[in-house]
N, C-alpha and C positions, 0 to 999 in steps of 0.2 A: 737172554741166555737162561737156561733152566738146568736143574740138577744141582748137586752139592759141590762145593768148592772146598778142597782140603786146606785147612789153614794150619800152620805150624804151631806145635804146642810150646808157646812162648809163655810161660808162667809168670814172667815178669813184666809182660807187656801192659802199659798203663793208658795208651791211647790207641783207639781203633776207629778209622773213618772208612766206611763203606759207601762209596759215592755211587752215582747213577750208572745204569747199564745193565742191571740184572732184573729179571722179571719174577722170579720165585724167591723171595726172601726168606720163606721158612726154612728151606734148606741150606741157605747161607749161614744161618745163625745156629745150626746144630751144635757146633762146637765151642759156642761161647763160654761154656763152663770151664773150659780149659784155660780161661784168662781170669784167674782169681784177684789179679792185682789191678784189673782194669779200672781206670778212674774216669776216662772220657770216652764217650761212645757217640758217633754221628752216623745216622742212617738217612740218606737223602734220596727222593725219587724212587722209593719203593711202594709197593702195596703190601701192607702188613696185615695178613690174615693167617688163622691157624692156631693150633694149640702149642706147637713147639716153642714159640717165642714166649708164650705165657709161663712155661715151665722154666724158661732160662733166666727171666727177670730176677727170680728169687736168689739166684747164685751170684748176682752182681753186688755183693754187699759193700764193696769199696767204691762203687760208682758215685762220682761227684757231679759230672757234667753229661747230660743226655740231650741231644738234638734229633728230633724227628721231623724232617721235611718231606712229607710223603702225601700221596693223593688220597688214600683211604686206610682206615684202621677198623679193627672190631672193637666193640665196647670193652671186651675182657682185656685186650692189650692195654688200653688206657686205663682202666680201672686198677690193674695190677702194678701200675707204676708207683702206687702208694706203698708197695713193699721195699722200694729203694730209699730206705730211710737216711742213707748218707747224702743224698742228692743236695747240691747247692745251687745248681743252674739247670733249669729245665725249660727247653723251647720246643714247642709243638706248633708247626706251621702247616696249614691247609689239610689237615687230617680229617677227612670226612668219615663220620661214624654212622654206620647203617642201623644202629639200635640205640634205645634210650640209655643215658649214661647216669651212673651213681658216682658222684666225685668225692664222697665222704673219705675215701682212702687217701686223697690228697692232703687231707688234714694231718696225717702222720709225717709229712715231710717238714718237720720242724726245723731243719737246718737250711731250708731254702732261702736263697738270697735274691735269686732271679727267677721269675716265673713269667713265661711268655706262652700264651695259647691264642694264636691270631689265625684269622681267615679259615676257621674250621666250622663255623656255623653250628655249634652244637646247641641243640634246642633243649635246654636243661636250666635248672635253678642252682646257683651256687649255694652250697650249704652255710649256714652261719658259722660253723667251725673254722671258716677260712680266716675269721677273726684271730685265730690262734697262731697264724703263721707270722708271728711278730719279728722274725728275723729278715723278713722281705725288705730289700731296697729298691728293687726294680719289678714292677708288676704290670704287664701288658696283657690284657685279655680283650682287645678290640676286635671288632667285626665277628661276632659271634651272635648267638641268640640267647644269651645268658639273661637271667631276670633274677630279681632279688631286691632287698632294701639296701640302701648305701650304707646303713649302719654298721654293716659287717667289715667295713674298712677303717673305722674309727680308732681302732687300737694299733693299727699298723704305723706306729710313730716313726720308724726308721725309714719309711718310704721317701725316695728321692725322685722316683719317676712312677706316675700312676696314669695309665691310659686304659679306660674302660669304655671308650667311645663305640657307637654303633651296636648297642645292645638294648636291653629293655629294663634296665635298673630304674628304680624310683626312689623318692624320698627327699627330704630337705637337706640342702647342701651344708647346713650348719653342722652336720655330723663329721665334717672333714676339717673343722676349724683348727683341730690341735695337731694336724700333720705339718709341723713346723719345718721339717727337713725337705718338704717337697720343692723341687726345682722346676718340674714340668707336670702339669696336671691338665688331662684331657678327659672331659665329661660329655663331649659333644654326641648328639643324636641318641639321647635317652629321654627319661620323663622326670627330670630333676626340677625341683622348684626351690624358692627361698630367695633371699637378698645376697647379692654379691659382697655386701659389707662383711659377711662372716669370714671372708678371706683376707681381712685387713692385717692379720697378725702372721700371714705365711710369707714372711720377709725374704725367704730364700727363692721365691718364684722367679723364674726366668721366662717360662712360656705358659699361657693359660688359654685353654681351648674349651668353650662353653656352648658353641653353636647348637641350635635346634634342640632347645629345652624350653621351660617355662620360668627361667630365672629373671629376677628383677634387677635392672642394671641402671643406675642413674647416667644420663649422658655426660655429666660432668666428670665421671670417673673417680670423684672425690674419695670414696672409701679405699681406692688402691693408691692413694698418693704416696703412702710411705713404703711401698714395695719398691725400693731403689734398684733392684736388679732386673725388674720386669723390662722384657724387650719385645714380646710378642703376645698380642691380645686378639683372639678370635672369638666373637660372641655373637654371630649372626643369628636371627630368627629367635629372639628372646622377647622380653618385655621392657624396652627402653622407656624410662620416665624423666621427668623434669625435676631435678632436686636442688634447684638454685637457692632455695631457702634454707637448706639444712646446713648446720654448722659442723665443721670438722677440725680436728686438731692440727691438720697440715692444710695450709692455704694453696700451696703450689705443689705440683707432682715432683717427687724425687727420682723418678724413672726417666730414662730416655727411651722412648719406643722406637722400634724398627718397623713393626707392623701393627696395624689396628684395623679390625673389621667388625663393625657394629651394625651391618645393614638389616633393615627390617626389625622391628617396627615400633611405632609408638610416637608420643609427643615429646621431643626433646627440649623443647623450649628454645632458648638462644644457643647458637652453635658453640660447641664447648671451648672456652677460652684456655682450657689446660693444654690444649694442642698448640697454642701460640708459645709455649715453652719448650717445644719439641724442635730439634735441629738435626735429627738423625733418622727421619723416617724414610722408609723405603716404599711401603705399601699402605695405602689409606682407602678404605671403603666405608663410607657413612651414608649409604644409599638408603632411600625409603624410610628415612626418619623426618618428622615434621619439625623443622627448625623455625616456623612461624614466620616465614618471610624475611629472615635475617639476611644480612648482606653477605655476598659471596666472600668467602675468607682468602682473598688474594694473598694475605701474608703466609698461607700454607705452602703456596709455591716459592715465595720469596725466601723463607726461613729454612726450607730443606733442600739443600742443593744435591743431595743423593736420591731424591725421590724418583721412583721407578714407575709407579701406578698410582693414579688418583681417580677414584670413583665417588662422585657426589650426585648419584642419580635420584630424581625424584625426592629431593630433600627440602623443597619449599624455600629455596634461596632466591634472592632478587639481587638487583643491581647490575653494575657493569662487571665484565670479566677483564681483568688486567694481567698483563705478562710480567714476570720477574724482570729485575733490572739487568741480569745477565742470563745467558743461555743455560737450559737445563738439557744437557746432552744425554743424561741417563734416563730421562722420562720417555717411557715407551707407550704408556697407555693413559689417555685422559678422556674421561667421560662425565660431562656435567648435563646431560640430557634431562628432560622432563623437569625444568625449574621455570623461573620467571625471569631469567637473565635478559637484558636488553642492551641497546647500543649496538656498535659495529663490532664485528670480529676484528680484532687488532690485525693492521696490515703486516706487522713484522712477526706474526706467529710462526711463519716458516723458519725464520732466522733463529728465533728464541727457543723453539721446540724442534730441533731438526731431525731428532731420532725417533719420532712418534711412528709407531706401527698402527695404533688405533687412535682415532681423534672423532669423537661423537658429541656434538653439541646440539642435537635434534631436540624438538619440542621446547623451544624457548621463544623469545620475542627479538632475536637479533635481527638487525637491519643492514642496509648498505649492501655492497657486492661481495663476492667471494674473493678473498685476498690472493693476489697474484702469487705471494710468497709460499702459497701452498705447494707449488711446484718444486720448491726446495726440499721438501720433505721426501728425500729419495727412498726412504725405507717404508713410507706409508702404504699400508695394505687396506685399511677400512677408513673411509671418510663418510660421515653422516651429518648433513646439515639440514635434514628434512624438518618440516613443520616449524619454519620460522617465517621471517618477513624479507628475506633476501631478494633484492632486485639486480637489475642488470643482466648481462649475458653470462653464460658458463665460460669460465676462465680458459684461455687459450693455452695456459701453462699449468699442467697438471703432471703429477708423478706418474711415470709409465708402468710402475710395479703395482699400482693400485688394483686391488682385486674386488672390492665392493665400493660403489660410488652412488651415494643416495642424496639427491637435492630436492626430493619430492615435496609438494605442498608449500610451495614458495611463491614468489611473484617474478620469477626469472622469465626473460623473454629474449627473442633472437633465435638463431638456428643452432644446430648441433655442430660444434666446432670440429674441423677434419683433423685437428691434433689428437683427438681422442682414439683415432684409427688404431694407433699402436699400443694402446693401453691393454694389460692383460687381465681384463675384466672377467669375473664370474657372474656379477649381478650389478645391473645399471637401472636406477629408478630415477626417472625424470617426470614421473606423473604429477599432475595438478599443478601446472605452471601455465605460461602463456607462450610457449615456444611455438615456433612456426617453421614452414618450409617443408620440404620433402623428407622422406625417411632416407638417410644417406645409404647409397649402395654399399659403401666400405663396411658397414656393420656386418655384412656377410663374411668378412674376413676375421672377425673376432672368434677365433676357433674355440675358445674355452668358454664362451658365454653360455650361462644356464638359465638366468632369470633376466628378462627384459620387460620393464614396466614404463610405459609412456602414455598412459591414458590421460584424458581431460587436458589436452593441449589443443593447438590448431595446425597439427601436421596434416598435410594434404598429399594428393597424388596416390599412385599405386603403392602396393607393398612390393619392394624390389624383388626380381627373381633371384637376386643374390643371397636372399634370406634362406634359400633352400640349401645352401651350403653348410647351415647350421643343423643339419638333419641329425647328427649325432651327439650333439651337446645340449640344444635348447630344450629346457623342461617346462619353463613357465613364461607364458607370453600374454601381455595385456596392452593392446593398442586401442581400447575402448574410447568412446566419446572424442574422436577426432573428426577430420574431414577426409578420411582415406576412401577412395573411390576405385573404380575399375573392378575387374573380377580378381579372385585370388588365384595366384599362380597354381598351375596344375601339378607342379612339383611340391606344393606346400603340404608335405606330409612328413612329420618328424617321427622317427622311431622312438624317441624317449620323451616326447612331449606329454605332459600330464594335465596342464591347465591353459586353456585358450579362451581369451576375452577379446572379442572383435565387435561388441555391440556398439550401437549409436555411432555408425559411420555411414558411408554411401557406397557400400559394397554392391555390386550387382552381378547379375548372370547366375548360372547353375553353380552348384556346390560339388566341386570334384576333388576337393582336398581332404586331408586327414585320414584318408582309408587305411593308411599304414601305421596309424598312431595307436599301437596296441596297449598303451599304458594311460590313455586319455581318461581323466576323471571328470573335467568339466570342459563343455563346449557351448560356448555363448556366443551366438551369431545373431542375437536379437536386434530389432531397429535398424535393419538395412533394407536394401532394395533387391534382395536375392529372389530369384524366380526358379521355375521348374519344379519337378517333384522332390519331395524328401528323399534323398537317395537311399537306396536299399542296402548299400555297405554299411550304413550306420549301425546295422545289427551285428557287426563284426567287432564293434567297440566294446569288449566284454567287461572292461573296467569302468565304463561310464557310470556316472552318479547323477550328474546335473546336465540336463539338455535343455537349451533355451533357443528356440527358433522363432519366437514371437515377433510379430509386427514386421513381417516381410511379406513377399507376393508368392509364397509356395501354393502350389495346387495339386490337385489329384487327391488320392486317398491317403489315410495314415497307414504307413508300410507296416505289415504284420511282422516284418523282421525286428521292430522295436520290442516285440514280445520275448526276444532272446536276451535282452539285457536285464539280468537278475538283479543287478546292483543298483539300478536307477531309484533315485529318491525325488527327483523333481523333473517333470515333464511340462514344458510350456510351449505350445505351438499355436497360441491364440493369435487373433487379428492376421489371419492369412486368408486364402481362398480355398481351403481344403473342402473336400466333398466326401460322399460316400458315407458308409456306416462307421461306427466306432468298433474297432476289432474287439470281440469279447475277450480275447487273450491279453488285451492291454491291462485288464483288471487284474491280472496275475503278475504284473511287472514290478510295481513298486516294492522295494525291499523293506522288510521289517527290521533289518540291521540298521544301526544308527549310521549316518553319514560319516561321522568322524572315524569310524572303523575303517569305512572304504577310503576316506582321505589318507590315512595312515598306511593301508594296505598298498597304495600306490607306490609307496616308496619314497615320495617326494612331495612337499607341500609348500615349496617356495622358500624354504629356509636355508641359509648358509651361514653357520656360526650363530651369532646373535641376531643377524638380519633375517626378517620374516616378511613374507608378502602375504596380505589379507585383502583380497579384492572382493568387493561387494557384488551381489547378484541381485538385480531388480526382479521382484515377483509380486503378484497382486494377490493379496489376502484380505478377506472381509471387505472387499470392493474398494480397497486403498492399496496403492503400490508402494512398496518399501524397498530400500536396499538392505539386504541381509548380508553380514559377515559370517566368517566361518563359525564363530561361537554359536550364533542363532541357527545357521543351517544344519548344524548337528542335530537340531530337534525338529526341523522342518521337512515335511514331505508333502508332495502334492501333485495333481494333474489339473492342467488348465488347457481346455479345447475350446475356449469361448470365441465368439466373433468369428465364425467360419460358416460354411455352408453344409454342415454335416446332416444327415437324414437317418431315418430309422429309428429304432427304439434304443433305449438306454439299456446296456447289457444287465442281466439279472443277478450275476454272480460277483460278490464282493469279499468273499472269505479270506482272500490274500491281501486285502487292503485295510486291515483292522487297525493299523497304526497311522493311516493317512490322516493328514491335518487339513488339507484343502483340496476341494473337489469343485471345479467350476466347468459347466457344460452350457453356460448361458449363451444367448444370442446365435442359436443355430436353427435349424428345422426339425428338431427331434420330435417324434410322436410316440403315441402309447402312453401307458400308465407310468407313474413313479414306482420304481421297483421297492417293495417293502425291505428287500435285503439291504437297502442303505442304512437300516437300523443296525446292521453288523459293524459299521464304521465307528467303533466305540470311542475313538480318540479324535474324532473329526471336530474341527472348530469353525469351519467356513464351508457351507454347502450353497451353491448358486446354480439354480436350474431355470433361471427366469428367462423371458424372451424366447420361448419355443412353442410348439404346438402340442404340448403334453395334455392328456385328458385323464378322466377318472378322478378318484378321491385322493387326498393326501393321506398316506398310510398312518394309522394311529400309532404304529411301533416306533415311529420317528420320536415319540416322547421319550424315549429311552436314551437319547444322545445327550448325555449330561454336560458335554464340554462345548456343545454347539453354541457359538456366540454370534454368528451371522448365517441368516437364512433367507433365501428368496426363492419363491416359484411365481413371481409376478409375470403377467402377460403371458399366460397359457390359456387353455381351454378346460381347466379343472372345475370340478363341480363338487357338490356336497358341502359339508361343514368344515371350517377350519379346525386345526388341532386344538384340544383343551388348553386353556392358558394356565399351564402349570410347569414347573421347572424352568428349563432355559426358554420354553415357548412363551411364557409369561413376559418375556422381554422384547419379543417381536412386534413390531407395530404395523400398521396398515399397508406401508410400503412393501412388506414381504409378501403380500398377497394380491396387491392391486392388479386390476386388468383381467381378471377371471370373471367373466359375467354371471356364470352360474355357481359361483362360490359365496358362502354366506357365513355369518357368524363373527364374533369378535376376533380381531379388532376392526373388521370391516364395518362400514355403517349399515350394510344390508343385513337385516335380521332374518333368522331362519324360521320365525314363527309368523302366522297369518292371523289378523284381527285379534291380537292379544292371546290366542290359544297356540299352544305349541304344536309345531307341524310334525306330522309322522315321517317326514322325509328323512330326517337323520337317522331314523330307527331302521327304514327300509332300503336305505341307499346301499347299492353294491359297489364294487370296485370300479364300475363304468359310470358312476354318478347318478343323480336322480332324474335326469333327462337322457333318454336314448338318442344318441347323436344321429343314428341312421333315420330314426323317425323325423327328428328336427330338419335334416337336409331334404328329405322326401317331402315334408310339408312346405318347406321353403320353395322348392322347384315347383310344386303343385299350385302355389298361389300365384306364381308368375303365369302360369298357363291359364288358370280359371279367370284371372282379371281381364285379359283382352276378350275372352269368351263372353263375359258379362256385358262388356261394353257393346259387342256386336249385337247381342240379343236385344238390348235396349233400343239401338238405332233401328233395328228390324221391325220392332213392335210399334214405336212411336214415329210416324212420318213427319210430324213437326220437327222434332228433335234431329231427324235424320237430314231434312233440308238445311236446318241451321247448321249442323256439323259441316256438311259439305260446302256450304257458303263460306264458313270461317276457313276451312282448309284452302279453298280456291283463293280468297283474299290474301291470306298469309304467303301462299306461293307466289302470287304476282307481286306482292311487296318485295319479297326477296329477290325476284328476277329483275325489277327495276332498280333496285339498290345496287345489285351487282353490275347492271348495265351502266349506271350513271357513276359510280364511284370506284370500281374496282377494274373493269375491263378497259384496256387501253383503246383510245379513239379509232386507231386503224383497224381494229376488229369489229367495230360496231356496225 
């Protein structure tokens, strides 16, 4: 609605609430000066702009309460609030300012008891005069870009509530030690330092939030023992330290905490025994603190019957995990992953903890089988037993509402139970076990399945055609390192698929799948028995980053359609039967943008909640094959065309490959010179051109490759001198150059000098080397022609030698004749 609204001249009106629905607030407030008695004003969901409002603030001399919940304001509107000197309560929520702010005018609001400026993201400093607002009891200036020293708050001794979180304040927290009226204090996400012991006299505190600072906190919490009213303590991402030797006036805590979170990081010594005195805990998170192999605190579950969430992740705990004597129906989240817990998972875990939504016991040393009672956890949504030593089969009794099921990296065996058919799974990870049998056809009925990981097992047989029913849901597929055979189903083309890993199987036939996978980032079909040409439709996979087709039986040429894939970071088609020349446009393909950006751009990286899939890719670098995970792949780019039948010359343009790390053209039949433009690959670490028919000199420009750590031009027809042994080339040994008969110089044993004098060859060599190969071949053929002619002339001139020659020829012929007659020819043919 636009335009003015006539408001009645109610001189005695004390409260005015203009709610949402109007677009032009400038006209709405034209007649505010007719309300001289106005004490409460609330403006919500407006865009405050213009000069009319600025003129009207000055007339509201009796205003005590002002609330602005608006999307944007001008700096003048905010700054002139300082003229409302009768204000006691001021709330500004979400007011984005388009200019720089000067908040000195706020210092005139000496009667303020409540000040809340939240979610406004004002990029300014609070003036020191804020310390003069001594009537304040409630101060919330969270989620802004305020900066300044914490000392400005030290005189606000009446404060009961102080929230300055998510800003850029700094200073030592001892400045707040005299704010003894504080009940709630939130300093999280700033740049504060100091020791928490400065708060030992703030005995009115009920809630304390200190996360994401540099505050020193003893794991024992001893300095806070006398804060009897304290119920909530959140201090994640600070500096936790072991203070067991320190003496304190109070030996046991007087508080009864409901929530405590101290996750990350430091050496906490022994697990804090102060928590043994707590019986009212609901939420506990002591993750990522080193408790030096202390025993798991089973008493924590036993003592706190109202516990709802327990997180002890990566806390260096050991020993057995025991259940409480009675059931804990309130416990919904239990995560004890990444410790050194051993023994069996208790069989009655489903009966004692029936209400769990999340159960994560991964990365420990648990043995035995998966407890059958897990099926009694009817509310369970996430189950993670991965990276343990579990054995036996997958339980036939599992909760049907389970969304994520991860038992990877164990010692499970047997087949996949058909009881899993009706589970509502989003992610299933069975990889790295010894499971066997065929891939069940009923998996195609899992209509919500997004992530399927079954690598490194003994599954065999074909991929069921029923998998094609997952076309609209499946995003992440890993079936690598199994015994899967036959050809891929022709319908195997998923519209939402982003990552496919089918390497190290026995797949065969032509590749006719994936042509519809427009979001594909990774395609790994390496180490199979695939045949035919590399399909042309691969050029339509515009989001492809990693292409691995190595160790198959592909033939034909490298398709030029690959040149359309401008996001590629890794191409490996080595160990095939590819022929033809290297397309020059392929040198324009490798993207200079990091692969992580491409990973994220795909919209999916195998993550669902806390669950994340990180499948390694095998790639050869520096003559050694490694498995690289996503964190390393971020920085890796390369082209591997080795071990094929490629011919022709190496393309001479490399300006688009400046950030490439690996280039391997070895074991082909490439000819011509080494392109000097290879020196433009400034980031390259591994360059292998060995086992080809390259000729000419090694370009001296390659000496400028300062990151090169592997280099080989062995077994070619190179000539001239080896590069000077300087920089990275001082590290390359004879094996980098061996097999080039016309190459000399260190580190080869062949010296380029003759009879102690320096040869002039190195000075006069051209890019074709110090031997003209055409002359060499001509002289080689001529010698074979001249030699028989010389023999014929000698026999013609000397009759004695001629007679002896023909005698020996005749004797040799007869000997061969009788040998064949007596020993080889069957008797019936003699």
